[in-house]
Phi, psi and omega in degrees: 000152181289141176241129179248123176243117177205148178052030177088358180258143173249114182240134186227130175283132181227147171245143185203181181083178180303124181066017182052039183275345181264151185228146175200177180229123176274156179215131173204168176288143178301129176079007181241131183240085180288160178265345182254143180219149176250128174268115181259116188260165182299148174239125181059228178258015183280140177284189192298342178276345173082166179296128183056030180061031183294326181292324178297313180298315179300316181299318183286328173297316178297318181301317180297334179270004178088020179240127179281171178208160170229114175263120191243155170264134170290159180301138180083004177234146176055234184259009174268138184265146170247159177308132182075010181056037181269171174271155180237159186282143181304315184249321191293335179280130179283118185259006186299317181294325179292319178293321176298323177295324175296319176294322176302315181298318179293322178297320178296333178277358174104001180282146188242339180234138190230140167235153176239130184242133176213149176246132178055244182298330175297323177295321177302310182291324178298318180300312181296322179292323179297324177294323186275331189242111185291350179287343182286109181275336180210143173247130181241100192244127181245123179052055178300123192273326185188166179269327178217136174285128181301127183303130176079001182287145179280143179296334179298336181266012184308310185288354182250359185301322182253019179301131175263160176304326180294318179294320179296317178301324179294320180291330181288352175278351184261135181299323181299324179296318179293323178298315179296320181295314185284339180262010175077017180276356182247132176281087186297316181299318179296318180294319179297321179296320178297318179295322178298318178293322180299311181295321178297315179295320180298314180298320180296318181291321178295320178296317180296319180297317179296320180297320180292327179297330180263009173096004178285139178261117182246160175295135181290148172289169177303314183300315182293318178295317180297318180297322178294318177300313181295321183299336181283338187211348187229128177274134187235127177243127175242118176253135183225139173287151179301143175080002181289140178296338181299332179300320178292328178299315178296316182298321180298322183279320192238353185068227183273344183246114187267039167048054176084001177266124177280122181241147178208131172270126187246104184299336186278355184245162170243189189298319188251011179053059192278350179239159180298323180298321179294318180294320179296317179297318180298312181294323178302314179295321180292319179295320176299320180294315181293328183282340181295150181298132177300150180157191180304135184255127180255139176291142178279000000 
């Protein structure tokens, strides 16, 4: 594979996974062989360099701190192949095996400790992979969108999956929203169905919370069970931009205590880490988190 050395970085294109169908780029300082590596996974439909090259910047910040990385394309995105050379869905495709293949590739290169980093949909897939693969020592999640993709939901409705009545009321104050509504550009039936599911889920969570307060033992939700699994072996950091709907997602599941997940709202960042300053701030927080002594993790 080709190796690129510039500005002190050694970057190498690698193929891995079944049939070598997956693609990624490793990054480390020239002449330095760290034992720890971060697997940076795809976000949305963006390839391994990330939106506004955010993955490249993150990788090089880690390299300067003595941590290697592999920024990978999920199958059907960028330079990774899917069966039939098709495209794959941002959420509906299960990426756990692909992330495990990325960890296998890093292990073959000699790395011994692993973290997985994802932004938005990448954070979603990283979380699920961390629950499934015990080798993941740390999860670094930025603007984590949800715990489970609603079965059968259309990707076109992605931005509305967690819409609250308050957010919808806010959009109805805008003339553009009414134009779309009156010209048939809005799937009214789909939105109503989403709202029905939102209210149903909200009622279920409130009932469960009330039941626990009076001492009833109920079956844990996926999020609660997953958080317990991670708390036993994997340290989890969630960074969120101010005003993100994801903050409400966490609150709905856990209330004020996020079950061993360290959470932080970071005023200096936006959803996609579009500037270098945002990426530097993000990596600084992640390095502080990784450097802290392993042990029970308390929510901030």
